[in-house]
C-alpha positions, 0 to 999 in steps of 0.5 A, spaced: 500 500 500 502 506 497 503 512 502 497 516 498 493 510 498 494 509 506 493 517 507 486 517 503 484 511 507 485 514 514 482 521 512 476 517 509 476 513 516 476 520 520 471 524 516 466 518 516 464 520 508 468 519 501 474 523 500 477 525 494 484 527 492 487 529 485 494 529 484 497 529 477 493 525 472 490 520 477 484 521 482 484 517 489 477 516 492 476 513 499 470 511 502 469 508 509 465 501 510 463 499 517 462 492 518 457 488 522 462 486 527 464 493 529 470 493 524 471 499 519 474 498 512 476 503 507 475 502 500 480 506 495 479 506 488 484 510 483 482 513 476 484 517 470 482 525 471 479 525 464 474 519 466 472 522 472 471 529 469 467 525 464 463 522 469 461 528 473 460 533 467 453 534 465 450 530 460 450 535 455 457 536 456 458 529 455 454 529 449 458 534 445 464 530 447 461 524 444 459 528 437 466 531 437 469 524 437 464 521 432 465 527 427 472 526 427 472 519 426 467 520 420 472 525 417 478 521 418 474 514 416 470 516 411 475 517 405 479 511 407 473 507 407 471 510 400 478 509 398 478 501 399 470 500 397 470 504 391 475 499 387 471 493 390 464 496 387 467 497 381 470 490 381 463 487 383 460 491 377 465 488 372 463 481 375 456 482 373 457 484 366 461 478 365 456 474 368 451 477 363 456 476 357 460 482 356 467 479 356 470 486 353 469 489 360 475 491 364 477 494 371 484 496 371 483 503 367 478 505 372 482 505 378 487 510 376 494 510 379 493 505 385 499 500 386 496 496 392 493 489 392 486 491 389 490 494 383 493 487 383 486 484 383 483 488 378 489 486 373 488 479 374 481 480 373 482 483 366 487 478 364 482 473 366 476 476 362 481 477 356 483 470 356 476 468 356 474 473 351 479 470 346 477 463 347 470 465 346 472 469 340 476 463 337 471 458 338 465 462 335 470 463 329 472 456 328 464 454 329 463 459 323 469 457 319 467 450 319 460 451 317 462 455 311 467 450 309 462 444 309 457 448 305 462 447 299 463 439 299 456 439 301 453 442 295 458 438 291 455 432 294 448 434 292 450 435 285 454 428 285 447 425 288 443 427 282 448 424 277 448 418 281 440 418 281 440 418 273 445 412 273 442 408 278 436 406 275 430 403 279 435 401 285 434 408 289 434 406 296 442 407 298 441 414 294 435 416 298 439 414 305 445 418 302 440 424 301 437 424 308 444 424 311 446 430 307 439 434 308 441 433 316 448 435 315 445 441 311 440 443 317 446 442 322 450 447 318 445 452 317 443 451 325 451 452 326 451 458 322 445 461 325 448 460 332 455 463 330 451 469 328 447 470 334 453 469 339 457 474 335 452 479 335 452 480 328 445 479 328 441 484 330 433 484 331 429 489 326 425 494 330 418 492 326 412 490 329 411 482 329 404 479 330 406 474 335 399 470 334 399 470 327 406 467 327 404 462 333 398 460 328 402 459 322 407 455 325 402 450 329 398 449 322 404 447 319 407 443 324 400 439 325 399 438 318 406 435 317 405 430 323 398 427 322 401 421 319 405 420 325 399 420 329 401 426 333 398 433 333 399 440 335 394 444 338 393 452 340 389 451 347 389 459 348 391 465 344 393 472 345 392 478 341 399 481 342 405 485 338 412 484 339 418 489 336 423 485 333 425 481 327 419 476 324 424 471 321 428 470 328 422 470 332 418 465 327 424 461 328 424 461 335 417 459 336 418 453 330 424 450 334 420 449 340 414 446 337 418 442 332 422 440 338 416 438 342 413 434 336 419 430 336 418 428 343 411 427 344 408 420 344 403 417 339 396 419 339 398 425 343 398 433 341 403 438 343 399 444 346 401 451 345 398 457 349 399 464 349 397 468 355 399 475 358 404 475 364 402 483 365 400 488 360 407 489 357 409 481 357 406 475 353 408 468 355 408 463 349 408 456 352 409 449 349 408 443 352 409 436 349 407 429 352 413 425 352 417 423 358 420 429 360 427 431 362 431 430 369 430 436 374 438 436 374 439 437 367 434 442 366 438 448 366 443 445 361 438 443 355 439 450 352 447 449 352 450 448 345 450 440 343 447 438 350 443 432 349 439 429 355 440 422 353 440 417 347 433 416 348 431 423 347 435 425 342 439 420 337 433 417 335 429 423 334 433 427 329 436 432 334 443 435 335 442 439 341 442 446 337 435 448 337 433 450 344 440 454 344 438 458 338 431 459 341 435 461 348 439 466 344 434 469 340 429 470 345 435 474 349 436 478 343 429 480 344 430 482 351 426 476 353 427 470 357 426 462 356 425 457 361 423 449 361 420 445 366 417 438 367 409 439 366 405 435 372 403 429 369 409 428 364 412 432 359 416 438 358 413 445 358 418 451 355 416 458 356 418 464 352 417 470 355 417 476 350 416 484 351 409 485 347 405 491 346 397 490 346 393 493 340 389 497 345 394 500 349 389 502 355 387 494 355 390 488 357 391 483 351 385 480 349 385 473 350 381 467 348 381 459 349 380 454 344 378 447 346 384 442 344 382 437 338 383 430 338 
């Protein structure tokens, strides 16, 4: 026990009340405690002068000190926080751009002359984006070049096939098989070229009104006529009078790809069901349902990827090569729409295309009507 503490305890014991002594930067406070057995105790505590003043000052003075501390911390810390957080916000925005398909975005040029770890991270991100962009560009160029190069020998094959038919006489079966395979190859090349144009951005949708109901009706009528001999059908169960802005040929191709894909997979003695309905006054949904075996839930997110096949049973024997739905996906995205697939209750697959659409009467919702499916 120091002499100061002993003197403070003695003064508190003699006075019978608390005693406070301030010396330098420390304050001593002593308080006498009387025990039940008559013994006396002295409780001595020391604390810095600043804390004593803060505890004994008026609440308003304490509030002013607190406000001053917060303002000082804010003035010092806010620029520092902005300096650290701004590159992270820029990097996050760039990551979202890459996820949306814009591989040309770069981060480092927007960070100025920073030379810290965040600048290094931005440079690594730029190198990654540049590498991905180069790989994607090379893949699209290769796809396009191969497709163009295959067109020439395929044309010569058709010419040779015509000459061979003239010399083959009545035995045309092998030549018929060659012609079917050549037609499949020609269709595949056409799809590859279309996909290459959509992926490269060379194809832009025209800004002209497109009557979606007319496109759906015409495609359904053509498909229904073609599949009658195969004991299948295509029916419109619901229609909407709506007009989209875009390229008629691209939209017709998207609708036709989805419907023909459904026709390939629906069971015999069933009909593919096509329905148009308004999602809201500014969007219309075109839903196409088949009555096939459906698709496993785990692979639903992948069926719009190029050359993706669910399985041999669904694609190999139906003529699909895994490009139709990919072209649909790119076309609908090009028109600021969305496309999704889901298994229908009771079996089959439902593909829904959602497109921005304008009604013929702007103040009213799309006019819809139902048609009973024919059997």
